N, C-alpha and C positions, 0 to 999 in steps of 0.2 A: 234808388236802391231800396229794396224792400226787405222785410224781416227774413224772408226765405233765403236771400242771397248771403246775408250775414250769417245766417244759421248754417248754410252749406260750407262756408269757409271754416267755421269752427269745427264742423264734422270732419272736414278734410284734415285739419291739424290733429285731431284726436285719432283718426284712423292711421295717420302717419306715425304718431308717437307709439301707438299700439303695435304697429308693424315693426318699428325699431326694437321694441322690447321683445317681441316674438323672435326676431332674428337673433338677438343677443342670447336668448334662452336656447335657441337651436344650436348656436355656436358653443355654448357652455355644455350642452348635452353631448355634442360630438367630442369635446375635450374629455369629459368624464368617461364616455364610452371607450375612447382610446386608452385612457389610463387604466381602465378595468380589464383591458384585453390581455393583461399579463396572465400567464398560466399559473395555476395554483402552486406548481412546483417552483416556479421562479419567485413567487411571493414568499414561499417557505424559506428558500435560500436567502432571499433579501432579509427576511425577519431574523434568521439565524446570524447573518452578518451583523445586523444592528444589535442583536443581543450580545454578541461577542464584543463588539465595540463598546457597548454600555458596561459590560463586565470589566473591560480594561480601564475604562474611565473611572469606574468605581474603585478599582484597585489603586489607581493613581491618587484618587482623593484620600483613600485610607492611608496610603504611604505618606502623603503630605501631612495628614493629621498626626501620624506617628512622629514625623520629623518635628512638627510644631510642638508636640508634647515633650520631645527630648531636648529642645533648645535650652531650657534653663540648666539642665544637667551638662550639656556641651559647653555652655558658657562658664559654668563652675569649673569644669575640667580644664578649659583653656586658661582660666585665671590661675588655677593650681599649677599648671605646667609653667606658666610665665613666672610665677613666684619661686617655684622649686628648681627649675632648670636654668633660668637665666641668672647670671651672677649679680650679686649686690654691688652697686657702683662704688661703695666705700672700701670693699675688701676684694674687689675683682682681681687686681694684679697680684696681690699676695696669695690669693686662693689658687690662681692659675700656676704661679711659680711653685708653690708647695706641692700641688697636685702633680705637675709634670716631673718634679724632682722625685716624688714618691714612686710614680709609675716607672721612671728610669731606674731607680734603685732596685725595685722589685724585679724588673726585667733583666738587670745586670748589664746595662749599657752605659756608656759614658756620653755625657752631653757637653756641648761647648756653648751653653747658654742659648738664649733665644731672643729673637727680635720681634717686636710687635708693632702693629699699626692700628689705631682706633679710627673707625668711620662712623659718624653719627647717622642714624636713620630716624629723623624726627617724626615722620608719619607713622612709624611703628612703635615709638617710644622706647627704642633700644639703640644700642651702639654695637657695631660689629667689631670684634677684636681679632685681627688676623695675626697669626703667630707662625713664624718660620724658625726652625731649629735644625741642628745637625746632631745626629746620634751615631755612635760607633759601637760595634760589637759583632759577635758572630751571628749567623743567620737566625738561629732559634731565639736568641735574645731579642733581635729586632722584631721578630714575630710576636714575642711576648709583649714588647713595648707597644706595638700597634694594637694588639688585643687589649692591653691595659687602657689605651686611649678610648677604644670603643666601649669598654665596660665601665669607664669612670662614672662616678656619680655626677660629675659635671658634664655639660652638654658640649661635645666637640664634634665638628665636622672635619673629616680628613678630606682635603681637596687637592693635595699634591704629595706624591712620593717619588723620590728619585734615588736610585741606588748608585753607589760609586765605590771605589776602593779606598780603604783606610790604611792606617799604619799597621805593620806587623800582622798581615793576613786577616785583618778585621774588615768588616764591611761598613761603609759609611752610608747613612740614609738621611737624605734631606727631606724633612717633613714639613708640610704646610697644613695647618689646621685653622679653623676659625670657630669662635664661640660668641656668645652674645651677652651684653651687660644691660640690665634694666636702667633706664634713665628717668 
């Protein structure tokens, strides 16, 4: 084997490598040509769509920043609501008893006492106090009583109302409410 035969093999490999690179460049050229075949109008529409999407994303980011900035205020409002609206565990029962008696007196209805059931909710650091009671009076007095519950400074949820007949043309109302006690 002489130097020319080794030299010829090397040239063949170089020519082959150059041919592969040229073919790869041609393939890339075809892909770029196909990509640029979009009409200018289509490109404008696509650009407008992307601009609209970017504006929506920017608006979402701005909204998120406003929410993040308001979190301390929301946290304070939640704490205030918890402290003001949920009953103190030491005085809860007497507060509810006095409040319901006052609301009934103002509305002009008679009550036959109330029953309560306490359910602890440890994950929320509160206890739910479910209260059932029976009140009797005329229709307008019962409406005043329900309105008084809704407008009370204490936090009551009305979850059951059942009308029935009472003594001497009065209307009996079975009321189910619940409130919360801090634990």
